[in-house]
C-alpha positions as CSV (number, residue, x, y, z in Angstrom):
1,N,123.0,104.9,99.5
2,S,119.4,104.1,100.9
3,S,117.7,102.5,97.8
4,S,117.3,99.1,99.3
5,I,118.2,97.3,102.5
6,N,121.3,95.5,101.3
7,D,122.8,98.8,99.9
8,V,122.0,100.2,103.8
9,M,123.7,97.5,105.4
10,N,126.7,97.1,102.9
11,S,127.5,101.1,102.9
12,N,130.4,102.6,105.5
13,H,129.4,103.3,108.7
14,I,133.0,104.5,109.4
15,L,132.4,108.3,108.7
16,F,131.5,110.1,111.9
17,Q,132.6,114.1,110.7
18,L,132.6,116.4,108.4
19,S,135.0,119.7,108.5
20,Y,134.3,122.7,106.9
21,F,136.6,125.6,106.1
22,S,134.2,128.0,107.2
23,T,130.2,128.7,108.5
24,V,129.8,130.2,104.8
25,D,130.4,126.5,103.6
26,K,128.6,125.1,106.6
27,R,125.3,127.3,105.8
28,A,125.7,126.1,101.6
29,V,126.2,122.5,102.3
30,D,123.1,122.9,104.9
31,H,121.1,124.9,102.2
32,A,122.2,122.2,99.2
33,L,120.9,119.4,101.0
34,G,117.4,120.7,102.9
35,V,116.8,120.7,106.6
36,D,115.5,116.9,106.1
37,N,118.9,115.6,104.7
38,V,120.8,118.0,107.2
39,N,119.4,116.6,109.9
40,L,119.2,113.0,108.3
41,L,123.0,113.4,107.8
42,R,124.1,115.0,111.2
43,A,122.2,112.0,112.6
44,S,124.0,109.2,110.8
45,L,127.3,110.8,111.3
46,G,126.9,110.7,115.2
47,L,125.3,106.9,115.2
48,N,128.3,105.7,113.2
49,L,130.3,106.6,116.1
50,M,128.4,104.3,117.8
51,S,130.5,100.4,118.5
52,N,127.3,98.9,117.8
53,G,126.8,98.7,114.1
54,T,123.8,96.2,114.0
55,L,122.2,99.1,115.5
56,V,123.2,101.7,113.6
57,A,122.6,99.5,110.4
58,R,118.6,98.9,111.6
59,R,118.3,102.4,112.6
60,K,119.8,103.5,108.9
61,I,117.0,100.8,107.5
62,L,114.3,102.3,109.2
63,W,114.9,105.9,108.6
64,S,115.2,105.1,104.9
65,H,112.0,103.0,104.9
66,A,110.0,105.5,107.0
67,R,111.7,108.4,104.3
68,G,110.1,106.7,101.7
69,N,113.6,105.8,100.0
70,F,112.8,101.9,99.9
71,N,109.6,99.7,101.5
72,I,110.9,97.2,103.9
73,G,107.7,94.7,103.3
74,D,108.7,95.0,99.5
75,S,112.1,93.1,100.6
76,S,113.3,89.6,100.4
77,L,113.4,89.5,104.1
78,D,112.3,86.4,106.1
79,T,108.2,86.5,107.2
80,G,109.3,86.1,110.8
81,A,111.1,89.2,110.6
82,M,108.3,90.9,110.2
83,P,106.8,91.1,113.6
84,H,110.2,92.2,114.8
85,I,110.5,95.2,112.1
86,L,106.9,96.5,113.3
87,A,107.9,96.4,116.8
88,W,110.9,98.9,116.2
89,L,108.2,101.3,114.8
90,R,105.9,101.1,117.3
91,N,106.7,104.5,120.0
92,D,108.2,103.2,123.7
93,S,111.0,104.0,125.5
94,N,113.2,100.9,125.3
95,E,116.5,102.8,124.8
96,T,117.8,100.8,121.6
97,D,114.5,101.5,119.8
98,A,114.2,105.3,120.9
99,N,115.0,107.8,118.1
100,L,114.7,105.0,115.2
101,I,112.3,107.2,113.2
102,Q,113.2,110.5,115.4
103,Y,116.2,111.9,114.4
104,H,115.4,115.9,113.5
105,D,117.4,118.9,115.3
106,P,115.2,120.4,116.8
107,P,112.9,117.4,116.9
108,L,109.7,116.9,115.0
109,P,106.4,117.4,117.1
110,K,105.0,114.0,118.3
111,T,102.2,114.0,116.1
112,K,104.2,114.1,113.4
113,V,106.6,111.0,114.3
114,D,103.3,109.2,115.0
115,I,102.1,109.8,111.5
116,I,105.3,108.7,110.1
117,R,105.5,106.2,112.1
118,L,101.9,104.8,111.2
119,D,102.4,105.4,107.5
120,S,105.6,103.3,107.9
121,M,103.7,100.0,109.8
122,Y,100.9,100.7,106.6
123,R,103.3,100.3,103.9
124,I,104.6,97.0,105.3
125,V,101.5,95.8,106.3
126,R,99.8,96.7,102.7
127,S,102.7,95.1,100.6
128,R,102.8,91.8,103.2
129,P,98.5,91.4,103.3
130,S,99.1,87.3,104.2
131,L,100.8,88.2,107.3
132,F,97.5,89.6,108.8
133,G,95.1,87.9,106.8
């Protein structure tokens, strides 16, 4: 469930694999979910293999925000957390921040990822203007 930060944090991050009876089943699931959701599902399953549950939850929260499922800026997060969240959205090569937005396979073009990052930042800034005024 990615409708709120609490729902993402409280979701079960244990599932790491889906098994299909045949390639027909796999294609049916892929078709039913669509390319974006299939990519997100596969990336989430891969993340669940990581031992760092905090990093897994952070990535899933940012993905949900970037997809427009909710706006981090509208949450009850402490104001002091917002600069850190905005920093997570920046484009940098730090391994812990890498792929916070990018989860597609094959990867999205850089310009598309940049648009997603900027839109994500804009929605936070717009919902919390007092942080920047």
